[in-house]
C-alpha positions in Angstrom: -57.9 -81.3 -51.5 -56.8 -83.7 -54.0 -56.2 -87.4 -53.2 -52.6 -87.1 -52.1 -53.2 -83.8 -50.0 -56.3 -85.7 -48.5 -54.0 -88.9 -47.5 -51.4 -86.5 -46.2 -53.9 -84.7 -44.1 -55.3 -87.8 -42.5 -52.1 -89.1 -42.0 -51.0 -86.1 -40.1 -54.2 -85.9 -38.1 -53.7 -89.5 -37.1 -50.3 -88.7 -36.0 -51.3 -85.6 -33.8 -53.7 -87.7 -32.2 -51.6 -90.4 -31.3 -48.7 -88.1 -29.9 -51.3 -86.1 -27.8 -52.9 -89.2 -26.4 -49.4 -90.5 -25.5 -49.0 -87.4 -23.4 -52.4 -87.9 -22.0 -53.6 -84.5 -22.9 -57.2 -83.4 -24.0 -57.9 -81.6 -27.1 -58.0 -78.3 -25.0 -54.7 -78.8 -23.3 -52.9 -79.4 -26.7 -54.8 -76.4 -28.2 -53.7 -74.3 -25.3 -49.8 -75.5 -25.7 -49.9 -75.0 -29.4 -52.0 -71.6 -29.5 -54.6 -72.9 -31.9 -58.3 -73.0 -31.6 -59.7 -76.3 -30.4 -62.0 -76.3 -33.6 -58.8 -76.1 -35.9 -57.0 -78.9 -33.8 -60.1 -81.1 -34.2 -60.3 -80.5 -37.7 -56.6 -81.5 -38.0 -57.0 -84.7 -36.1 -59.9 -85.4 -38.3 -57.9 -85.0 -41.3 -60.5 -82.3 -42.6 -58.2 -79.7 -43.5 -54.9 -79.0 -44.9 -53.1 -77.0 -42.2 -50.5 -74.4 -42.9 -47.0 -74.8 -42.2 -47.2 -72.6 -39.3 -49.9 -74.5 -37.5 -47.9 -77.6 -38.1 -44.7 -76.2 -36.5 -46.8 -74.9 -33.5 -48.6 -78.5 -33.0 -45.0 -80.0 -33.3 -43.2 -78.0 -31.0 -46.1 -78.4 -28.5 -45.9 -82.1 -29.0 -42.1 -82.1 -28.8 -41.7 -84.1 -31.8 -40.5 -81.8 -34.6 -42.2 -81.0 -38.0 -40.9 -84.1 -40.0 -42.1 -86.6 -37.4 -45.9 -85.4 -37.9 -45.7 -85.9 -41.7 -43.4 -89.1 -41.9 -44.7 -92.6 -41.0 -43.1 -93.8 -37.7 -40.0 -96.0 -38.0 -37.7 -97.8 -35.7 -34.8 -97.4 -38.1 -32.2 -94.6 -37.8 -31.8 -94.3 -41.4 -34.8 -93.1 -43.7 -34.8 -92.8 -47.4 -37.1 -90.3 -49.4 -37.3 -91.3 -52.9 -38.0 -88.8 -56.0 -41.7 -87.6 -55.5 -42.0 -89.1 -51.8 -41.6 -85.8 -49.9 -44.6 -84.2 -48.1 -46.2 -81.2 -50.0 -46.9 -79.0 -47.3 -47.4 -75.7 -49.2 -48.7 -75.0 -52.7 -48.6 -71.6 -54.5 -51.6 -69.9 -56.4 -49.6 -70.6 -59.7 -48.1 -74.3 -58.9 -45.3 -73.6 -56.7 -44.6 -76.3 -54.0 -43.0 -76.4 -50.9 -41.8 -80.0 -50.0 -40.5 -81.5 -47.0 -38.0 -84.1 -47.7 -37.2 -85.4 -44.4 -35.7 -84.4 -41.1 -33.9 -85.2 -38.0 -35.3 -86.2 -34.8 -36.2 -83.6 -31.7 -35.1 -81.8 -29.7 -32.7 -80.4 -32.0 -34.4 -80.7 -35.7 -33.2 -80.1 -39.0 -35.6 -80.0 -41.8 -34.7 -80.3 -45.4 -36.8 -78.5 -48.1 -37.3 -78.3 -51.6 -38.7 -75.2 -52.8 -40.6 -74.2 -56.1 -41.9 -70.6 -56.8 -43.6 -69.7 -60.2 -43.3 -66.1 -61.0 -45.3 -63.7 -58.8 -45.5 -66.3 -55.8 -44.2 -65.7 -52.4 -44.2 -67.6 -49.0 -44.1 -65.8 -46.0 -43.2 -67.3 -42.5 -43.6 -65.8 -38.9 -40.5 -66.2 -36.5 -39.8 -69.6 -35.5 -38.6 -70.6 -31.8 -35.6 -68.7 -30.7 -32.2 -69.6 -32.2 -33.7 -71.2 -35.4 -31.3 -70.8 -38.3 -32.1 -71.4 -42.1 -29.8 -72.1 -44.8 -30.6 -72.0 -48.6 -29.2 -72.2 -52.0 -30.8 -71.0 -55.2 -30.6 -74.1 -57.8 -32.6 -72.1 -60.6 -33.8 -68.7 -61.3 -33.7 -65.6 -59.0 -34.7 -65.4 -55.4 -35.9 -62.4 -53.2 -35.5 -63.2 -49.4 -36.6 -60.6 -46.8 -35.5 -61.3 -43.0 -37.0 -58.8 -40.8 -36.7 -55.4 -42.7 -33.5 -56.5 -45.0 -34.0 -57.8 -48.1 -31.5 -59.9 -50.3 -31.7 -60.7 -54.0 -30.1 -64.2 -54.9 -29.4 -65.8 -58.4 -28.5 -69.3 -59.3 -25.9 -71.0 -57.1 -26.0 -68.1 -54.6 -26.3 -69.3 -50.7 -27.9 -67.7 -47.7 -27.8 -68.2 -44.1 -29.9 -66.0 -41.6 -31.8 -66.3 -38.3 -35.1 -67.9 -38.7 -36.6 -66.5 -35.4 -37.4 -63.2 -37.3 -40.2 -63.0 -39.7 -39.1 -63.9 -43.0 -40.4 -64.5 -46.5 -39.3 -65.9 -49.9 -40.4 -64.6 -53.2 -40.1 -64.8 -57.0 -40.3 -61.5 -58.6 -39.2 -62.6 -61.8 -40.6 -64.0 -65.0 -38.8 -67.6 -64.8 -39.5 -70.5 -62.4 -37.5 -70.3 -59.2 -36.1 -73.6 -57.3 -34.3 -73.5 -54.2 -33.2 -76.0 -51.4 -33.7 -75.0 -47.7 -32.5 -76.4 -44.3 -33.9 -75.3 -41.4 -32.2 -76.0 -37.8 -34.9 -75.7 -34.8 -33.0 -76.2 -31.4 -35.0 -77.4 -28.4 -38.0 -78.3 -30.0 -40.9 -79.1 -27.5 -38.9 -77.8 -24.5 -40.4 -74.5 -24.0 -43.7 -75.6 -22.9 -42.1 -78.5 -20.5 -40.0 -75.8 -19.2 -43.0 -73.8 -18.3 -44.4 -76.8 -16.6 -41.4 -77.6 -14.4 -41.6 -74.1 -13.1 -45.3 -74.2 -12.1 -45.8 -74.6 -8.5 -46.5 -78.1 -7.1 -50.3 -78.6 -6.1 
């Protein structure tokens, strides 16, 4: 990991541990709620790995805080500015593409704002998000191919697309030129799924 990635990994790890301890959960409890291995969780909390977006989404939902809260410093202010170059780089492509989380709203109904760059030949695939998730994007430069379930959509500069994010989907640059698009993701009820399961459990 480069220095910036290492700093971000340590920041995420500290926040995950802080939230876990705030819930008085053990490592095993959080790993179970998030659907990840205990070893992976230990590595995340120690800042020893650069976790995938999928892993971060599972952790943020389990903790009930939303993905942006895991990568941003805690703040008491309702207004937060992300200056140029300050976004969290949570995905990098093999040819230099980047997925940068610029910011987001607080849980339980979380809206994330992303800036994506895909170099020629790069692709980012995503598993289905929580039920009710919606995504909205606009192509700023280049040509974007989006697959949602079995359907494929070809987009050019200034085209926009809204689609359900609770289906498997992917973004791909099949052209010979760089691609850049902005993406907003709405995730409703972050963290409520495991709390509902707990509330339905019989009392001891």
